[in-house]
C-alpha positions in Angstrom: -56.5 37.0 -3.9 -59.4 34.9 -2.6 -58.3 33.0 0.5 -60.1 29.8 -0.8 -57.9 29.9 -4.0 -54.6 30.9 -2.4 -52.3 28.0 -1.8 -49.3 27.9 0.4 -45.9 26.8 -0.9 -46.3 23.6 1.2 -49.7 22.9 -0.3 -48.3 23.4 -3.9 -45.4 21.1 -3.2 -47.7 18.5 -1.6 -50.0 18.6 -4.6 -46.9 17.9 -6.9 -45.7 15.1 -4.7 -49.2 13.5 -4.5 -49.7 13.8 -8.2 -46.4 12.4 -9.1 -46.7 9.4 -6.8 -50.4 8.6 -6.5 -52.3 10.7 -9.1 -52.7 10.7 -12.8 -49.1 11.6 -13.4 -47.6 9.3 -16.0 -44.8 8.6 -13.6 -47.1 7.4 -10.8 -47.4 4.1 -12.9 -50.9 3.7 -11.6 -54.1 2.3 -13.1 -55.4 5.9 -13.3 -52.4 7.2 -15.1 -52.4 4.3 -17.6 -56.1 4.8 -18.3 -55.5 8.5 -19.1 -52.5 7.6 -21.3 -54.6 5.1 -23.2 -57.2 7.8 -23.9 -54.3 9.8 -25.5 -54.7 12.7 -23.1 -51.2 12.4 -21.7 -47.9 11.0 -23.2 -46.4 7.9 -21.8 -43.4 8.0 -19.5 -41.1 6.9 -22.4 -42.6 9.7 -24.6 -41.7 12.2 -21.9 -38.2 10.8 -21.5 -37.7 11.1 -25.3 -38.9 14.7 -25.2 -36.2 15.6 -22.7 -33.3 13.4 -23.9 -33.7 13.9 -27.7 -35.3 17.3 -27.8 -34.3 19.1 -24.6 -38.0 19.7 -23.8 -39.4 19.3 -20.3 -42.9 18.0 -19.6 -45.1 20.3 -17.4 -47.1 19.0 -14.5 -50.6 18.6 -15.8 -52.0 19.8 -12.5 -49.9 23.0 -12.6 -48.6 23.6 -16.2 -46.4 26.4 -15.0 -44.1 23.9 -13.2 -42.1 21.0 -14.5 -43.5 17.5 -13.8 -41.9 16.3 -10.6 -42.4 12.7 -11.5 -40.6 13.1 -14.8 -37.7 14.9 -13.2 -37.3 12.2 -10.5 -37.5 9.4 -13.1 -35.0 11.1 -15.4 -32.5 11.7 -12.5 -32.9 8.1 -11.1 -32.2 6.6 -14.5 -29.2 8.7 -15.4 -30.8 10.9 -18.0 -30.5 14.7 -18.2 -33.1 16.1 -15.8 -32.4 19.8 -15.4 -34.8 22.2 -17.1 -32.9 23.9 -19.9 -35.8 25.2 -22.0 -38.1 27.3 -19.8 -41.0 26.8 -22.2 -42.5 23.6 -20.8 -44.5 21.1 -22.9 -48.1 20.9 -21.7 -51.2 19.0 -22.6 -52.2 21.9 -24.8 -48.9 21.9 -26.6 -48.5 19.8 -29.7 -46.5 17.3 -27.7 -46.7 14.7 -30.4 -43.9 16.7 -32.2 -41.5 15.5 -29.6 -42.6 11.9 -29.3 -42.4 10.6 -32.9 
């Protein structure tokens, strides 16, 4: 693997934390994240909660779609919702995520 592309575990975790707290993650509750939600590119936090609570589906991190969204998991846990990943097939931006939000 090219050294420039190889990330350490710490770097991957840092990316997730930065995204979920300061980036475009719907759970960063930032101007940037709201702008992207308004474009319809990402679901709202309440859409993601509904996916998990009503359908058992977990939203993937949009920066690394192979991992669950850290912001969503933290929000679900903090608010007393089920937060553990039970369906390993994560919902991504490319998925038809609207099926789980209506």
